[in-house]
N, C-alpha and C positions, 0 to 999 in steps of 0.2 A: 802257478802258471809255469809251464815248461817252455823254455825258449832256447833255440839254437841258432847260431849265426850261419849264414850261407857262405859258401866259398865262391863269391861272385867276383868277376874281374871288370865290372863296369865302372868306369871312372865317375866319381861323384855320387854313386848309389851304394848304400849299405842295406843288405837284405837279411831279414830274420824270419824264422819259422816259429810261430807261436801255437802251441797246442790248445785246443778248445777245452774248457773245463766242463761245459754243459753237453758237448757232443763228443764222447770218446772216439778217438781215431781220426778226428778232423783237425787239420792244421791250417792256419791262416798265414799268408805271406804279408809281412809288414816291411815297408821300405822307407828309408830316410833318404831323400833326394836332395843333394846339395850341388848345385851348379851355378854358373854365373847369374847373379840376380835372383836366384830361386833357392829356397830352403823350405822343404815341407815333408810331412809324413803321409804315407798312404797305407791303407789296409784293405785286403780283399774280402773282409767279412761283410755280411749283409747290412749290419747296423751302420757301418761307415759308408758304404756305397749308397744306401737308400735314404738314410736319415741325416747323418753327420756331415757328409761332403757338402751338401747345399748350404748348411749353416756354418761351415768352416769350424766344426768341433771335432774332437777326437773320440774314438770308441774306447772301450776299456783296454783293448790290446795296446793301442797307441799311448794311452795315459800311463800304463805300466812300463812300457819301454822308454818313454820320455823321462819318467821319474828315475829309472835305472841309469839312463844316459847322464842325467844331471849328477847323480851320485858318483858315477865313474869319470866325470869331468869330460864328457864328449862321447859321441856315438861310436867313433873309431875305437876308443879305449874300451867301451862296453863290448864291442865285437871281439876285441882281443881277449878280454877277460872271460867272455863266454866260451870262446874257442879253446882257451887254455884250460878252463874247467872241464870241458868235454874231453880234451886229450888226456887229462889226469884221470878222469872217470873210466876211460876205456881201457 
């Protein structure tokens, strides 16, 4: 799964672009929203919007990013690690 961090400036929102494995050329926007009294993930894939959101469950894109965030000890650190990796690769 190819992931890149967005360079967004919205306070409390961390945005990632996740490439689809089943549909080449398609990217999904995955966001971690952390504001007063609110902490949640959102993905714009059809699975999340039409099936998972109502049941408050994560799609495969969110599960992958959440696991990576746990390993990196936080979403912000994950974004920094991904951004650093992208800069080194370029």
